[in-house]
N, C-alpha and C positions, 0 to 999 in steps of 0.2 A: 333089707323082707322090699317083696315089689309088688305089691297089694296093695300099695294106690295111684303107681302105675300104670298108665292110662297108652295103648298106643291101637292108635288109629292102621286100616288093614283094609288096604286096596287091589282088586285083582279084579277078572267078569270071569276066574276057568276055576269054576267051585268044588274042585279035588279041592285046588293048591290053600282057594280060601278057607277049605277047610279045615285044612294038613296046617296053617300058620294060626286057625284059631286055636284047633288043639295043642299044640304044641307050647303055642307062648300061654293059653290057659295054665296051662304044667307046669307054665318053672315061677305060677305064680302074677301075672299077669293079666291083667285086664282088657276088652282088648272091646273096639268097633270094629266091623267088620262090614265092608260095603266094596260094592263093582261094578259106581262108574266115579269121574269128574265127580261132575256137580254132588252123587252127594259123597265122596266121602269130603270137597267143603260146606255141604251148608253139615256135617257134622263135626268138623274139626273146628264149621263157628258156633254148631249152639253152645261145642261144651269140649274143651282145645282140648286135644292129649299129645301125653311126654313127651311123642317116639312116631313115624307112622314108615308103612314099610307098601312100595307102591310098584302096581308093574309097570311096564316101562309103553307095555300097548294098551288098551282100554277104548271099550265100544265107542266111545264121546268126546276123544279124544288122549293124551301122550301124559306118559309120565311123565317128559319135559316139561309139556306146559304143565301139567298138575304140582309139579315143583315153585316153577316158577308164579303162579298164581299160588298156594300156599306162600313163601319167603316176600310177600308181599307184606308177611302184618306175624310174621310166623320167625322164630328161632328153634327149632324144635328139631332135634335133630332125625330125614330122611337118608331110607338106602331105601334105590331101588333095583326093580330085579325085574331081569328078565332074562330071553329063553339067548340074545343076542348081545354072541361074542367079543363085536369087533371089536374096536378100542376109540375110534369114531363114536362109534353112543355112549361108549358108559363118559367120556369127554367131554360134549353135548348133554348128560346130564351132569354130572357134578359141577360143570361147567353153569348151571341153573338152577344152583343148590341142592341139588345134594350130598347129603358128605356124604358114602358111601355107594359101593353098584356089587349086588351080591346078582352069578345068574343061575337061571338055570337047567338040572337042576342043581339043591343045595341040602345040604347038611342039615341035620338040628340043632347039631352041637357048636355046630358057623355059624350058624342064622343067630342064633342066641348067643353066641361071645362076641356078633359085632354087636349086638341091639345092646348090651351090656357094655361090654366100653366108651359106645355115644355118647350114653344116660350118663356116666362116669362121666365125660369132658367137658358135655352139652352145664351152662348159666347155670345156675340156681333160680328158678322169678322170682320175681317178685313180689310184696307179702302187702297187699293193700289195702286197708281197710275200704271195708266199699261207706262210698258215696250217701245223701238222707238228702237232701229238702225239701219241701213243701210239694214240689213235684212227682221227683224224678225220685230213686235208687238204684243206685247202681255195683253190682258186685261181682268186683275189678277180677274178681280167682277167678271167676265162672262163668266173667262173659253173660251176665241176665240186669233185664234193665225192665226197673217194674214207674207203673203209674197207675197208683192204690193197687188192687187189682190185676196188673190187665199187667201181664206181660211182652212184652218190646219185640220181636226182630231185627235182631239190626243186622248187618253185613258188618265182613270184618273194616272196614272207610270207614262201617256209617258209626264206628262203635271208633275208634279211634276220632272221628273229627268228635261226636262226645265228651267225650276222654275231654282232647280239652278242651269241649262250653262247662264241667261243668275244676273242672281241674284252674279254673280259671274264671268262677263265678261274679259279674259282675262287671269286669274285665273288658278291654276292650277293644279287639281281636285283628290286627290286620292281617290282609288275604294272604302273607308271608309268609304268616305267626303258620298260620292256620299251612301255610301249604308245606311247615317243617315240623307244624306240632304231626298230624296228619298224613300225610302222603313219605316224607319225612324228605321234603327238602326236593324232588324227584320235580327236572327240570323242564318233561313235559306237561304236565300237568300245567292247567291253564287257572290266573282267575273268574272262567266259567266259565271251568269244573267244579269251584270250589262255593260259586251260585248251582250249579245244582244239583248235589250234594247233601247241601246244608238244607234246600228246596227236597230232596225227599228223607234226607228227619226229622222236619217240619212238622210233613203231613204223617210220620210214623209216630209222633212222636200227638197228634191232632185228635189220630189212630184213635188215642189211650187216652184222652180230657187231656193234655197238656196247652194251652194252647199257644197260638204261631207264636206270637208275641216274647211268647217267653225267649226267641232267639233274633237281635233285632238290627239288623237289617239298617248296621249307620253308611249311607249313600258318599259313594268314594274311596272309607275307608274301612271295616271291616265290618265281624256284625261281633255283638255286646249278647253272653246269654245269663237272664236277669230272673233267680226263680222267685223274687217274691212280688 
């Protein structure tokens, strides 16, 4: 049964977007349909889909760039659509993180078979209990964060950073530990970027009533989240 499976579709051609919505919904999928890369990133951040189908050419960027952005935080199956059939374009999309490439025009059954095949091979998402303390409530499965009655909208990177803190309450986390936990050990990320994003996270939490001091700076070492 596909009733709980959610597919993100991103294509700026209205006719194709409508066709994809009909095909996927008829097959039992829930569909989030958007027309730009920005809308796709926002939709994926607010409610992570189980798979994505994205066009190679978008009005505010390329499907290749969108793949790279999504791959910064998700391993969901991604199919790239394009009218371009050249091998180089396919290779570029696959190297950017796409799992499959479908050339337009495509057949309904072929597309559904590819989606089903990728979903069968996709790893089962980790099921985690929600986290709660006196300041925050974090729903990991829905990627939702609340402080009291206030919902806090975080980017995928900010959410990973917060997850690192709430997974280790009261513990001092060095810059290198945060780089590994939130950035996956990306060698291109500096301590200054860690400081910058901790600042972004503090401001968003503070706007919802969480004291900035809840994330303590330990000069020369790192940070500590102290909910008490």
